[in-house]
C-alpha positions in Angstrom: -33.2 37.9 -49.8 -32.1 36.1 -53.0 -29.2 37.8 -53.0 -28.2 36.9 -49.4 -28.7 33.4 -50.1 -26.5 33.7 -53.1 -23.7 35.0 -51.1 -24.0 32.6 -48.4 -23.8 29.9 -51.0 -20.7 31.5 -52.4 -19.0 31.9 -49.0 -19.7 28.2 -47.7 -18.4 27.0 -51.3 -14.9 28.5 -50.7 -14.5 27.4 -46.9 -12.1 24.3 -46.5 -10.1 22.8 -43.6 -7.1 25.4 -44.5 -9.4 28.2 -43.5 -10.0 26.6 -40.0 -6.5 25.6 -39.7 -5.5 29.1 -39.6 -7.2 29.8 -36.6 -6.7 26.5 -34.9 -7.7 26.6 -31.0 -8.9 30.0 -31.2 -11.7 30.8 -28.9 -10.3 27.9 -26.7 -7.4 29.9 -25.1 -8.7 29.9 -21.7 -9.7 26.2 -21.5 -7.6 24.3 -18.9 -8.0 20.7 -17.8 -10.1 22.1 -14.9 -12.8 23.2 -17.6 -13.1 19.9 -19.2 -15.2 16.8 -18.4 -13.0 13.5 -18.4 -15.3 10.9 -19.7 -16.1 7.9 -17.5 -16.8 4.5 -19.2 -19.1 2.6 -17.4 -20.9 -0.8 -17.8 -24.6 -0.5 -18.1 -26.8 -2.5 -15.7 -30.3 -3.6 -16.1 -31.4 -0.5 -13.7 -29.1 2.4 -15.3 -31.5 5.5 -16.2 -29.5 5.5 -19.6 -31.5 2.5 -20.8 -34.6 4.8 -20.9 -33.0 8.0 -22.5 -30.6 6.6 -25.2 -32.0 4.7 -28.0 -30.5 1.0 -28.5 -28.9 1.3 -25.1 -29.0 -2.3 -23.4 -27.9 -3.7 -20.2 -24.2 -5.1 -20.6 -23.3 -2.0 -22.9 -20.3 0.3 -22.3 -21.5 3.9 -21.9 -19.5 7.2 -22.4 -20.7 9.5 -19.9 -19.6 12.8 -21.9 -20.1 11.6 -25.7 -23.1 9.7 -24.8 -22.1 6.6 -26.9 -22.7 3.2 -26.1 -20.6 0.3 -27.1 -21.6 -3.1 -27.7 -20.3 -5.1 -24.5 -19.7 -8.3 -26.6 -17.6 -6.6 -29.4 -16.0 -4.4 -27.0 -13.7 -1.5 -27.4 -10.0 -1.0 -27.6 -7.7 1.0 -25.0 -4.5 1.9 -23.9 -4.1 2.1 -20.2 -2.0 5.1 -19.6 -2.2 5.6 -15.7 -3.5 3.8 -12.6 -4.5 4.6 -9.1 -6.3 3.6 -6.2 -8.6 6.0 -4.2 -11.1 5.8 -1.3 -14.0 7.9 -2.2 -16.1 9.0 0.7 -20.1 9.7 0.2 -22.8 10.8 2.2 -25.8 8.5 2.0 -28.1 9.2 -1.0 -31.1 11.4 -0.3 -29.5 13.0 2.7 -29.0 16.7 1.1 -25.7 16.1 -0.3 -24.2 18.1 -3.2 -23.9 15.1 -5.4 -20.4 15.4 -5.3 -17.8 13.2 -2.9 -17.3 14.6 0.6 -13.8 13.5 0.2 -11.2 11.3 -2.0 -8.7 9.9 0.1 -5.4 8.3 -1.3 -4.6 4.8 -1.3 -2.3 5.3 1.6 -4.8 6.6 3.8 -5.9 4.8 6.8 -9.7 5.5 6.7 -10.5 2.2 5.9 -9.3 1.2 9.3 -12.3 3.4 10.7 -15.2 1.7 8.9 -17.7 -0.8 9.8 -20.5 -2.8 8.3 -24.0 -3.0 9.1 -25.8 -6.2 9.0 -26.9 -7.3 5.5 -25.2 -4.2 3.9 -21.9 -4.3 1.9 -20.8 -0.6 2.3 -18.1 0.4 4.6 -19.7 3.0 7.0 -17.7 5.7 8.9 -19.2 6.6 12.4 -20.6 9.9 10.7 -23.0 8.0 8.6 -20.7 8.4 5.2 -19.5 5.5 3.5 -16.4 4.7 1.7 -15.8 3.0 -1.8 -12.3 1.5 -2.7 -12.0 2.5 -6.1 -9.4 1.2 -9.0 -9.1 4.1 -11.3 -7.7 3.1 -15.0 -6.7 6.2 -17.1 -7.3 4.9 -20.7 -7.2 6.2 -24.3 -10.2 4.8 -26.1 -9.1 4.0 -29.7 -11.5 4.1 -32.3 -11.9 2.3 -35.7 -10.1 5.1 -37.3 -7.0 5.1 -34.9 -8.3 8.4 -33.2 -7.5 8.5 -29.4 -9.9 9.8 -26.8 -9.2 9.8 -23.0 -11.5 8.3 -20.8 -11.6 7.0 -17.0 -12.7 3.5 -15.9 -13.5 3.0 -12.1 -13.5 -0.7 -10.9 -15.1 -1.2 -7.7 -16.6 -4.0 -5.4 -16.7 -7.4 -7.5 -14.9 -5.8 -10.2 -11.9 -4.9 -8.2 -10.4 -8.5 -9.1 -10.9 -7.5 -12.6 -8.6 -4.6 -11.8 -6.2 -6.6 -10.0 -6.1 -8.9 -13.1 -5.5 -6.2 -15.5 -2.6 -4.6 -13.3 -0.8 -8.3 -13.2 -1.2 -8.5 -16.9 0.7 -5.2 -17.3 3.1 -6.1 -14.5 4.0 -9.4 -15.9 4.3 -8.6 -19.4 8.1 -8.7 -21.0 9.8 -7.7 -23.9 13.4 -8.0 -25.0 15.7 -4.9 -25.3 19.3 -4.5 -25.6 19.9 -5.1 -22.1 17.6 -8.2 -22.0 14.1 -8.8 -20.8 12.3 -5.6 -19.4 8.7 -4.6 -18.6 7.1 -2.0 -20.9 5.2 1.0 -19.9 1.3 0.4 -19.4 0.7 2.7 -22.6 2.8 0.2 -24.7 0.1 -2.3 -25.3 -3.5 -2.2 -26.4 -6.3 -4.1 -24.5 -9.9 -4.9 -25.5 -12.7 -4.6 -22.9 -15.9 -6.5 -23.1 -18.6 -7.2 -20.8 -20.0 -10.4 -19.5 -22.9 -11.5 -16.9 -21.8 -12.4 -13.7 -23.9 -13.4 -10.3 -23.8 -13.9 -7.0 -26.3 -15.0 -4.4 -27.6 -11.4 -4.2 -28.2 -11.3 -8.3 -26.9 -10.8 -11.7 -25.1 -7.9 -13.2 -22.6 -7.1 -15.8 -18.9 -6.8 -15.3 -15.7 -6.3 -17.1 -13.5 -9.0 -19.1 -9.8 -7.5 -20.2 -7.8 -9.3 -22.7 -4.4 -7.9 -24.1 -4.4 -7.1 -28.3 -1.1 -6.5 -28.9 1.7 -3.6 -28.7 0.9 0.0 -29.9 1.8 0.4 -33.7 1.5 3.9 -34.4 4.5 6.2 -33.1 1.9 9.2 -32.8 -0.6 7.1 -30.9 2.1 5.8 -28.6 3.5 9.6 -28.0 -0.2 10.7 -27.2 -0.8 7.9 -24.6 2.8 9.1 -23.0 1.8 12.5 -22.8 -1.5 11.8 -21.4 0.1 9.5 -18.6 2.8 12.2 -17.7 -0.3 14.7 -17.6 -2.2 12.8 -14.9 1.0 12.3 -13.1 1.5 15.9 -12.8 -2.0 16.6 -11.6 -3.2 18.3 -14.7 -6.3 16.2 -15.2 -9.3 16.8 -13.2 -11.7 14.1 -12.2 -15.1 15.2 -11.1 -16.9 12.3 -9.3 -20.4 12.6 -9.0 -23.4 10.8 -6.9 -24.9 8.7 -9.8 -21.2 7.1 -10.2 -21.4 6.6 -6.2 -24.6 5.8 -4.4 -27.0 5.4 -7.4 -24.4 2.9 -9.4 -23.6 1.1 -6.2 -27.5 0.5 -5.5 -28.2 -0.6 -9.0 -25.9 -3.8 -8.9 -26.3 -6.6 -6.2 -22.4 -6.3 -5.5 
Protein backbone atom coordinates (compact mmCIF):
# COMPACT_ATOMS: atom_id res chain seq x y z
CA UNK A 1 0.00 0.00 0.00
CA UNK A 2 2.81 2.44 0.83
CA UNK A 3 4.40 1.86 -2.57
CA UNK A 4 1.08 2.51 -4.33
CA UNK A 5 0.59 5.73 -2.36
CA UNK A 6 4.12 6.91 -3.17
CA UNK A 7 3.61 6.20 -6.87
CA UNK A 8 0.31 8.10 -6.80
CA UNK A 9 1.93 11.09 -5.11
CA UNK A 10 4.73 11.09 -7.67
CA UNK A 11 2.26 10.91 -10.57
CA UNK A 12 0.21 13.80 -9.20
CA UNK A 13 3.28 15.89 -8.59
CA UNK A 14 4.25 16.02 -12.26
CA UNK A 15 0.79 16.79 -13.70
CA UNK A 16 0.22 20.37 -14.79
CA UNK A 17 -2.02 22.17 -17.26
CA UNK A 18 0.21 21.35 -20.22
CA UNK A 19 -0.70 17.66 -19.90
CA UNK A 20 -4.43 18.47 -19.95
CA UNK A 21 -3.89 20.87 -22.82
CA UNK A 22 -2.51 18.08 -25.00
CA UNK A 23 -5.84 16.29 -24.69
CA UNK A 24 -8.07 19.36 -24.88
CA UNK A 25 -11.74 18.51 -25.63
CA UNK A 26 -11.03 14.77 -25.68
CA UNK A 27 -14.03 12.75 -24.48
CA UNK A 28 -16.40 15.52 -25.59
CA UNK A 29 -16.12 14.94 -29.34
CA UNK A 30 -19.75 13.85 -29.71
CA UNK A 31 -21.27 16.54 -27.50
CA UNK A 32 -23.26 19.01 -29.59
CA UNK A 33 -25.49 21.95 -28.65
CA UNK A 34 -28.37 19.45 -28.49
CA UNK A 35 -26.62 17.76 -25.58
CA UNK A 36 -25.83 20.93 -23.61
CA UNK A 37 -28.26 22.70 -21.29
CA UNK A 38 -28.42 26.45 -21.79
CA UNK A 39 -28.70 28.02 -18.32
CA UNK A 40 -31.71 30.16 -17.51
CA UNK A 41 -31.30 33.22 -15.31
CA UNK A 42 -34.38 33.86 -13.22
CA UNK A 43 -35.36 36.09 -10.33
CA UNK A 44 -36.25 34.13 -7.20
CA UNK A 45 -39.67 34.86 -5.73
CA UNK A 46 -40.97 34.35 -2.21
CA UNK A 47 -42.35 30.96 -3.30
CA UNK A 48 -39.39 29.71 -5.34
CA UNK A 49 -38.41 26.15 -4.25
CA UNK A 50 -34.73 27.13 -4.48
CA UNK A 51 -35.15 29.10 -1.23
CA UNK A 52 -35.45 25.77 0.57
CA UNK A 53 -32.72 23.88 -1.27
CA UNK A 54 -29.90 26.41 -1.78
CA UNK A 55 -27.99 27.84 1.17
CA UNK A 56 -28.21 31.61 1.32
CA UNK A 57 -30.88 31.88 -1.38
CA UNK A 58 -33.37 34.70 -0.80
CA UNK A 59 -36.23 36.24 -2.72
CA UNK A 60 -34.91 38.87 -5.10
CA UNK A 61 -31.69 37.00 -5.87
CA UNK A 62 -30.79 35.92 -9.41
CA UNK A 63 -30.53 32.16 -9.95
CA UNK A 64 -28.55 30.20 -12.57
CA UNK A 65 -30.51 27.01 -13.31
CA UNK A 66 -27.47 25.01 -14.47
CA UNK A 67 -24.68 26.01 -12.09
CA UNK A 68 -27.04 26.51 -9.16
CA UNK A 69 -25.29 29.77 -8.37
CA UNK A 70 -27.24 32.64 -6.84
CA UNK A 71 -26.30 36.29 -7.31
CA UNK A 72 -27.16 39.18 -5.05
CA UNK A 73 -30.04 41.08 -6.63
CA UNK A 74 -28.86 44.48 -5.41
CA UNK A 75 -25.30 44.05 -6.67
CA UNK A 76 -26.56 42.31 -9.79
CA UNK A 77 -24.64 40.72 -12.64
CA UNK A 78 -22.96 41.99 -15.78
CA UNK A 79 -24.17 40.57 -19.09
CA UNK A 80 -23.67 41.12 -22.80
CA UNK A 81 -26.91 40.77 -24.81
CA UNK A 82 -26.20 38.67 -27.89
CA UNK A 83 -29.59 37.92 -29.43
CA UNK A 84 -33.27 38.60 -28.86
CA UNK A 85 -36.42 36.86 -29.97
CA UNK A 86 -40.03 36.75 -28.87
CA UNK A 87 -41.93 33.47 -28.63
CA UNK A 88 -45.44 32.37 -27.72
CA UNK A 89 -45.05 29.31 -25.51
CA UNK A 90 -48.00 26.93 -25.21
CA UNK A 91 -48.40 24.99 -21.96
CA UNK A 92 -50.84 22.44 -20.62
CA UNK A 93 -52.41 23.37 -17.27
CA UNK A 94 -50.22 22.15 -14.42
CA UNK A 95 -51.38 18.87 -12.89
CA UNK A 96 -53.10 17.60 -16.03
CA UNK A 97 -50.51 14.96 -16.82
CA UNK A 98 -48.31 16.90 -19.22
CA UNK A 99 -44.69 15.96 -19.84
CA UNK A 100 -43.34 19.16 -18.30
CA UNK A 101 -42.26 20.43 -21.72
CA UNK A 102 -44.21 22.96 -23.78
CA UNK A 103 -46.93 21.70 -26.08
CA UNK A 104 -45.52 24.04 -28.73
CA UNK A 105 -43.32 27.09 -29.14
CA UNK A 106 -44.89 29.51 -31.61
CA UNK A 107 -42.87 32.24 -33.40
CA UNK A 108 -43.59 35.93 -32.95
CA UNK A 109 -45.24 35.96 -36.39
CA UNK A 110 -47.87 33.43 -35.28
CA UNK A 111 -51.53 34.44 -34.99
CA UNK A 112 -51.99 32.15 -31.98
CA UNK A 113 -52.88 35.04 -29.64
CA UNK A 114 -55.96 35.84 -31.75
CA UNK A 115 -57.30 32.44 -30.74
CA UNK A 116 -57.01 32.98 -26.99
CA UNK A 117 -59.41 34.20 -24.31
CA UNK A 118 -59.21 35.04 -20.62
CA UNK A 119 -61.24 33.63 -17.78
CA UNK A 120 -62.75 35.91 -15.17
CA UNK A 121 -60.13 36.80 -12.57
CA UNK A 122 -57.37 34.98 -14.46
CA UNK A 123 -54.57 36.74 -16.34
CA UNK A 124 -53.59 33.73 -18.47
CA UNK A 125 -54.43 33.55 -22.17
CA UNK A 126 -56.25 30.26 -22.84
CA UNK A 127 -56.99 28.28 -25.96
CA UNK A 128 -60.18 26.26 -26.48
CA UNK A 129 -58.10 23.14 -25.80
CA UNK A 130 -57.51 24.29 -22.23
CA UNK A 131 -53.83 25.03 -22.88
CA UNK A 132 -52.56 28.54 -22.25
CA UNK A 133 -50.09 30.79 -24.03
CA UNK A 134 -47.28 32.84 -22.54
CA UNK A 135 -45.87 35.82 -24.43
CA UNK A 136 -42.15 35.42 -23.73
CA UNK A 137 -39.32 37.83 -24.51
CA UNK A 138 -36.10 35.83 -24.73
CA UNK A 139 -32.76 37.56 -24.20
CA UNK A 140 -29.67 35.45 -24.94
CA UNK A 141 -26.72 36.82 -23.00
CA UNK A 142 -23.17 36.17 -21.90
CA UNK A 143 -22.67 36.43 -18.14
CA UNK A 144 -19.41 38.25 -17.42
CA UNK A 145 -17.94 37.28 -14.06
CA UNK A 146 -15.42 39.21 -11.97
CA UNK A 147 -12.49 37.61 -13.78
CA UNK A 148 -13.87 38.45 -17.21
CA UNK A 149 -14.95 34.91 -18.09
CA UNK A 150 -18.06 34.71 -20.28
CA UNK A 151 -20.83 32.12 -19.83
CA UNK A 152 -23.92 31.86 -22.08
CA UNK A 153 -27.39 32.03 -20.55
CA UNK A 154 -31.00 32.87 -21.38
CA UNK A 155 -33.29 35.36 -19.65
CA UNK A 156 -37.02 34.95 -20.27
CA UNK A 157 -39.16 37.98 -19.47
CA UNK A 158 -42.94 37.70 -19.47
CA UNK A 159 -46.09 39.29 -18.03
CA UNK A 160 -45.13 42.40 -16.03
CA UNK A 161 -41.49 41.99 -17.09
CA UNK A 162 -42.29 42.51 -20.78
CA UNK A 163 -42.05 46.26 -20.24
CA UNK A 164 -38.50 45.72 -18.89
CA UNK A 165 -37.69 43.79 -22.04
CA UNK A 166 -39.02 46.58 -24.23
CA UNK A 167 -37.01 49.15 -22.26
CA UNK A 168 -33.85 47.07 -22.72
CA UNK A 169 -34.49 46.72 -26.44
CA UNK A 170 -35.03 50.47 -26.71
CA UNK A 171 -31.74 51.12 -24.92
CA UNK A 172 -29.94 49.01 -27.52
CA UNK A 173 -31.83 50.37 -30.53
CA UNK A 174 -31.31 54.04 -29.63
CA UNK A 175 -27.61 53.71 -28.79
CA UNK A 176 -25.42 55.56 -31.28
CA UNK A 177 -21.68 55.61 -31.87
CA UNK A 178 -19.62 57.69 -34.30
CA UNK A 179 -17.88 55.98 -37.20
CA UNK A 180 -16.07 57.04 -40.35
CA UNK A 181 -19.42 57.36 -42.12
CA UNK A 182 -21.14 59.14 -39.26
CA UNK A 183 -23.37 57.88 -36.41
CA UNK A 184 -24.36 54.21 -36.41
CA UNK A 185 -26.16 51.73 -34.15
CA UNK A 186 -23.65 49.21 -32.80
CA UNK A 187 -24.53 45.51 -32.41
CA UNK A 188 -26.28 44.49 -29.22
CA UNK A 189 -23.18 42.56 -28.12
CA UNK A 190 -21.02 45.69 -28.28
CA UNK A 191 -22.02 46.80 -24.77
CA UNK A 192 -22.16 45.44 -21.24
CA UNK A 193 -25.29 45.84 -19.10
CA UNK A 194 -25.87 45.35 -15.39
CA UNK A 195 -28.99 43.46 -14.35
CA UNK A 196 -30.30 43.93 -10.83
CA UNK A 197 -33.66 43.25 -9.17
CA UNK A 198 -36.13 45.36 -7.25
CA UNK A 199 -39.41 44.80 -5.45
CA UNK A 200 -42.57 45.55 -7.42
CA UNK A 201 -46.25 45.41 -6.59
CA UNK A 202 -49.77 45.74 -7.91
CA UNK A 203 -53.23 45.14 -6.49
CA UNK A 204 -52.55 41.38 -6.46
CA UNK A 205 -49.37 41.44 -4.37
CA UNK A 206 -45.61 41.98 -4.50
CA UNK A 207 -42.75 40.32 -6.32
CA UNK A 208 -39.22 41.02 -7.57
CA UNK A 209 -38.51 42.11 -11.13
CA UNK A 210 -35.58 43.00 -13.36
CA UNK A 211 -33.80 46.35 -13.62
CA UNK A 212 -31.43 47.06 -16.54
CA UNK A 213 -28.70 49.68 -16.86
CA UNK A 214 -25.98 50.12 -19.45
CA UNK A 215 -22.40 49.87 -18.13
CA UNK A 216 -20.37 50.67 -21.24
CA UNK A 217 -18.76 49.17 -24.33
CA UNK A 218 -17.05 45.78 -24.32
CA UNK A 219 -13.35 46.38 -23.72
CA UNK A 220 -11.78 42.99 -24.50
CA UNK A 221 -11.51 41.94 -28.15
CA UNK A 222 -11.69 38.28 -27.18
CA UNK A 223 -14.91 38.81 -25.24
CA UNK A 224 -16.41 40.69 -28.18
CA UNK A 225 -15.56 37.84 -30.57
CA UNK A 226 -17.06 35.31 -28.14
CA UNK A 227 -20.28 37.33 -27.95
CA UNK A 228 -20.40 37.69 -31.74
CA UNK A 229 -19.88 33.95 -32.21
CA UNK A 230 -22.65 33.16 -29.69
CA UNK A 231 -25.01 35.51 -31.53
CA UNK A 232 -24.22 33.82 -34.85
CA UNK A 233 -24.71 30.32 -33.43
CA UNK A 234 -28.19 31.27 -32.19
CA UNK A 235 -29.20 32.73 -35.55
CA UNK A 236 -27.98 29.56 -37.26
CA UNK A 237 -30.17 27.44 -34.99
CA UNK A 238 -27.27 25.79 -33.19
CA UNK A 239 -28.40 26.73 -29.67
CA UNK A 240 -31.04 24.47 -28.18
CA UNK A 241 -33.45 25.90 -25.60
CA UNK A 242 -35.35 23.44 -23.43
CA UNK A 243 -38.22 25.15 -21.67
CA UNK A 244 -39.78 23.20 -18.81
CA UNK A 245 -42.93 23.29 -16.72
CA UNK A 246 -41.18 24.90 -13.74
CA UNK A 247 -40.41 27.90 -15.90
CA UNK A 248 -44.00 27.98 -17.11
CA UNK A 249 -46.89 27.03 -14.89
CA UNK A 250 -45.11 26.91 -11.54
CA UNK A 251 -43.28 30.17 -12.07
CA UNK A 252 -46.44 31.87 -13.29
CA UNK A 253 -48.42 30.76 -10.25
CA UNK A 254 -45.67 31.83 -7.85
CA UNK A 255 -45.95 35.56 -8.62
CA UNK A 256 -49.01 37.83 -8.75
CA UNK A 257 -48.39 39.04 -12.32
